[in-house]
C-alpha positions in Angstrom: 28.8 124.5 87.8 27.8 123.6 84.3 29.5 123.1 81.3 28.7 125.3 78.2 26.0 124.0 76.0 28.4 122.8 73.1 30.6 120.9 75.3 27.1 119.1 77.1 27.2 115.4 76.4 24.3 114.1 74.1 21.4 112.0 75.4 20.8 108.6 73.8 17.3 107.2 72.6 17.1 105.2 75.8 18.3 108.4 77.7 15.2 110.3 76.0 12.9 107.9 76.9 14.0 107.2 80.5 14.1 111.1 81.5 10.9 111.7 79.3 9.5 113.3 82.5 12.3 115.5 83.1 12.6 116.9 79.4 8.5 118.7 79.6 9.6 120.3 82.4 10.9 123.7 81.3 13.1 123.9 84.1 15.0 120.9 82.9 14.2 120.4 79.6 17.0 118.7 77.2 19.7 120.8 78.2 18.9 120.7 81.7 19.1 116.6 81.5 22.4 117.0 79.6 23.4 119.1 82.6 22.8 116.4 85.2 24.3 113.8 82.9 27.8 116.1 82.9 27.2 116.5 86.6 30.0 115.0 89.1 28.5 114.7 92.8 30.4 113.4 95.6 28.2 111.8 98.2 30.3 111.5 101.7 29.1 108.6 103.3 26.5 105.7 102.1 24.5 105.3 104.9 21.2 106.7 106.1 21.7 110.3 104.6 23.6 108.7 101.6 21.1 105.9 100.8 18.2 108.2 99.6 20.6 111.2 98.5 22.5 108.5 96.2 19.6 106.6 95.2 17.6 109.8 93.5 20.6 111.3 92.1 21.2 108.0 90.3 17.5 107.7 89.3 17.6 111.7 87.7 20.7 111.0 85.7 23.7 112.6 87.5 26.4 111.2 85.3 29.1 110.6 87.9 28.4 109.8 91.6 31.5 109.7 94.0 30.8 108.1 97.1 33.2 107.9 100.3 32.5 105.4 102.8 34.9 102.4 104.6 32.3 100.6 106.5 30.7 97.4 106.0 26.8 96.7 106.3 25.5 96.2 110.1 22.2 94.7 110.5 21.0 97.7 112.7 21.7 100.0 109.5 18.4 98.2 107.7 16.1 100.1 109.5 17.1 103.4 107.8 19.9 102.4 105.1 17.5 101.7 101.9 20.8 101.1 100.0 21.5 97.8 101.8 19.4 94.5 102.2 19.7 91.9 104.9 21.9 89.9 102.2 24.4 92.5 102.4 25.2 92.3 106.0 28.9 92.3 106.5 29.5 93.5 102.8 31.3 96.7 102.3 28.7 99.7 101.8 30.6 100.7 99.0 30.1 97.5 97.0 26.7 97.0 98.1 25.6 100.7 97.4 27.2 100.6 94.1 25.6 97.6 92.9 22.1 98.8 93.7 22.8 102.3 92.0 23.7 100.5 88.9 20.9 98.0 89.2 18.8 101.5 89.0 20.5 103.2 86.1 23.3 101.5 84.4 23.9 104.8 82.7 25.5 106.2 86.1 29.2 106.1 86.7 29.8 105.0 90.1 33.3 106.2 91.7 34.2 104.5 94.6 36.3 105.7 97.3 37.2 103.4 100.0 38.7 105.2 102.5 38.4 107.5 105.5 38.2 111.2 104.9 41.0 113.0 106.2 42.8 116.1 105.6 45.5 114.5 103.8 42.9 113.1 101.2 40.0 115.3 101.2 40.7 118.1 98.8 42.3 115.7 96.3 39.0 114.0 96.2 36.8 116.7 96.4 38.5 118.6 93.5 37.3 115.9 91.3 33.7 116.8 92.0 31.3 119.9 91.1 29.2 119.7 94.2 29.7 117.8 97.3 26.8 116.3 99.5 27.6 115.7 103.1 26.0 112.7 104.9 28.0 112.3 107.8 27.2 112.1 111.2 30.2 113.1 113.2 31.9 116.5 113.9 35.4 115.9 112.6 34.2 114.9 109.1 31.6 117.5 108.9 34.0 120.4 109.6 36.8 118.8 107.4 34.0 118.6 104.5 33.0 121.9 104.9 36.7 123.3 105.1 37.5 121.3 101.7 34.6 122.8 100.0 35.3 126.3 100.8 39.0 125.8 100.1 38.3 123.7 96.6 35.5 126.4 95.9 32.6 123.5 95.8 29.3 123.9 97.2 28.6 121.7 100.2 25.0 120.5 100.2 24.7 119.7 104.1 22.2 117.4 106.1 22.0 116.3 109.5 19.5 114.1 111.6 18.9 113.0 115.2 15.8 111.2 116.9 12.7 113.0 114.8 14.6 116.2 113.9 16.7 117.1 110.8 18.7 120.1 109.3 19.3 120.8 105.7 21.1 123.8 103.9 23.8 124.6 101.3 27.2 125.8 102.7 30.2 127.2 100.9 28.6 128.7 98.1 29.3 132.0 96.5 28.7 134.7 98.7 26.6 132.3 101.1 27.9 131.1 104.5 29.7 128.0 105.5 29.1 125.6 108.2 32.0 127.2 110.6 29.6 130.9 110.3 27.1 129.0 111.9 29.0 126.5 114.1 32.9 128.2 114.6 33.5 125.5 117.1 32.3 122.1 117.8 30.3 121.2 121.2 32.8 119.5 123.8 33.1 115.7 123.3 30.4 113.7 124.2 27.8 116.9 124.7 25.9 115.7 121.9 25.0 111.9 121.5 25.4 110.3 118.1 22.5 108.6 116.3 23.7 105.3 117.9 23.3 106.6 121.3 20.3 108.6 121.0 18.5 106.8 118.2 16.7 108.1 114.8 13.5 107.7 113.0 14.4 105.3 110.3 12.2 107.9 108.0 13.9 110.7 108.8 17.2 110.5 106.8 14.9 109.7 103.9 13.2 112.8 104.3 16.6 115.0 104.7 18.3 113.0 102.0 15.7 113.5 99.6 16.2 117.4 100.5 20.1 117.3 100.0 19.3 115.2 96.3 16.7 118.3 95.7 19.1 120.6 96.3 22.0 119.0 94.5 20.0 118.8 91.2 18.6 122.8 91.7 22.2 123.8 92.0 23.4 121.7 88.7 19.9 123.0 86.8 20.7 126.7 88.4 16.9 126.6 89.1 14.7 127.8 92.0 16.1 128.9 95.0 18.5 126.9 96.9 19.3 126.8 100.5 21.7 129.0 100.3 21.9 131.4 103.4 18.8 129.3 104.9 19.2 126.6 107.4 15.9 124.1 107.1 14.9 122.8 110.4 12.5 119.4 110.5 10.5 118.3 113.3 9.1 114.9 111.7 7.1 114.1 114.9 5.2 117.8 114.7 5.8 117.4 110.8 6.7 121.2 111.2 9.2 123.1 109.0 11.2 126.2 110.2 13.7 128.0 108.3 16.1 130.1 109.7 18.2 132.9 108.0 22.0 132.2 107.7 24.7 135.2 107.2 28.1 134.9 106.2 30.1 135.6 109.0 32.7 138.3 107.9 35.2 136.9 110.7 35.0 133.2 109.7 38.4 131.5 110.0 37.9 129.8 106.9 35.6 131.9 104.6 35.6 135.1 106.0 37.5 138.2 104.6 40.6 137.5 106.5 40.6 133.5 106.7 43.5 132.5 109.2 42.7 128.6 108.2 44.2 128.1 104.4 44.6 124.6 104.8 42.8 121.4 106.6 43.9 120.7 110.1 43.3 117.5 112.7 39.9 117.4 112.9 40.0 114.7 115.5 42.2 117.1 117.8 39.9 120.4 116.8 36.9 118.4 118.0 38.6 117.0 121.1 38.9 113.4 119.9 42.1 111.8 121.0 43.5 109.0 119.1 43.8 106.2 121.8 47.1 104.8 122.3 47.2 101.7 124.6 47.4 103.8 127.9 44.5 106.3 127.0 42.3 102.9 126.3 42.8 102.1 129.9 41.9 105.5 131.1 40.0 108.0 129.9 39.4 111.7 131.6 40.4 109.9 134.4 37.8 106.8 134.3 39.6 103.2 134.0 38.2 101.5 131.3 37.5 97.8 131.4 37.1 95.5 128.2 34.2 93.4 127.9 36.7 90.4 128.2 38.1 91.5 131.7 34.5 91.9 132.7 33.6 88.5 131.7 36.6 87.1 133.3 36.1 88.8 136.5 32.5 87.6 136.8 33.0 84.0 136.2 35.5 84.2 138.8 32.9 85.5 141.2 34.2 89.1 142.1 32.2 91.6 143.6 30.9 94.0 141.0 28.2 96.3 141.0 27.3 96.8 137.5 25.4 100.0 136.7 23.4 100.4 133.7 22.8 103.6 132.6 20.3 103.0 129.6 16.8 103.7 129.4 14.1 101.2 130.7 13.2 100.0 127.1 17.0 99.2 126.4 17.1 97.2 129.3 14.2 95.2 127.8 15.8 94.5 124.7 19.1 93.2 126.4 20.8 93.5 129.8 23.8 92.4 131.7 21.4 92.2 135.1 22.8 95.0 136.4 21.1 98.2 138.5 19.3 100.4 135.9 19.3 103.7 136.6 19.1 105.9 133.4 21.6 108.6 132.8 19.5 111.5 133.6 18.1 110.1 137.0 21.9 109.4 138.3 22.2 112.6 139.8 18.8 112.3 141.8 19.4 108.5 142.7 23.1 108.6 143.7 21.9 107.0 147.1 21.1 103.6 145.7 24.7 103.0 144.1 26.8 101.4 146.6 29.8 103.8 147.2 31.7 100.4 148.9 31.8 98.3 145.9 33.6 98.4 142.9 31.4 100.1 140.0 31.3 99.0 136.4 29.1 101.7 134.5 27.7 100.4 131.2 25.6 101.6 128.4 24.8 100.8 125.1 28.2 101.8 123.4 30.2 103.6 126.1 29.8 107.2 125.7 26.5 107.6 128.2 28.4 105.3 130.8 31.7 107.3 130.6 29.6 110.6 131.5 28.1 108.7 134.2 31.0 107.3 135.7 32.8 110.8 135.3 30.1 112.0 137.3 30.2 109.7 140.1 33.8 109.9 140.5 33.1 113.9 140.9 31.0 113.3 143.6 33.2 110.8 145.7 33.2 107.4 144.1 36.2 106.3 144.3 36.3 103.1 142.7 34.5 103.3 139.0 35.1 101.8 135.9 33.5 102.2 132.2 32.4 99.2 130.3 34.5 100.4 126.9 31.9 99.6 124.1 29.3 98.9 126.5 26.5 96.0 126.0 27.2 96.4 121.9 30.7 95.0 122.5 29.6 92.3 125.0 26.9 91.2 121.9 30.0 91.1 119.4 32.6 89.7 121.4 31.2 87.7 124.5 27.7 86.3 123.8 26.5 86.6 120.0 23.1 85.5 121.1 22.3 88.9 122.5 20.2 91.0 120.9 21.7 94.1 119.1 19.7 97.1 118.8 
């Protein structure tokens, strides 16, 4: 990973002053700081995990930081994505992040990859870096990053967050396991809620992202004991840390003794995420989808609709459409409260929980159930901009 000493870049007088506290550490020293300057690290995602990760790597003097992101800053990001400020809402995350990183350390070269990471471009992007740090929040990209790292021979510094819990490890290192060794198959679609649906403590990505940054620096310096073959579990509410020992799976399809996966695949299909064409947008797993515009028209026309809200009570207090509130987990016990004779439109924050509720109701004899595509979030975006978003 590190270059021979003779080829390491020299440090300027300004850099010697900036990194003085590193230079007096025997584990870093002058050569270690030169290794950091020579390092090329790719951060996949400039959001919750990517913010502290990239910020601390820039501060530490990593010479080249690649950022992969194609999203824009939303107000709901600001609770945890510390690279972005209120004035950045609506701005490209890459532009916002690059500005902050360069302001922090002008000596860091920030490379912006404004693209969705796919099986068509992942290997080419990953190949240009020494280490990849995965700050993604969805299974298709997580498996894609893992497989690209294994195929390209790059260590994958992994982190994930949900609600009050996090994980960190180093995958795809020499002789260590990869992500597929631990999770050969993704969970069924909809089984694991996203942070957008389940929430996340704003400080948690800071905690996990800093751990990822620490692991990256240890790998660059070849110091300490990286989280290779270890999965660190973080419970922020209890402030407890547990460690699980991980072993390389000899039957792993990508890094095992006889790999069957030798090129990147269609990860959306692998994870059960189907691309939506016009027909699929109106019918998902047998459940008709209704748009917020269609719902608004029908409500304005006085149609007799039963609006079922399957969010939590605290969410209902923030914003609601005035429907019947039955949280998703309570639906099986409270089906008797739902009017079977009326047309039912189920909604939640973004459409995931309501889809599961609609499928459950349909399986239990409810004949006329629809899901509100995009949920109350889409209503606030497209119908009522004054409605609070969370």
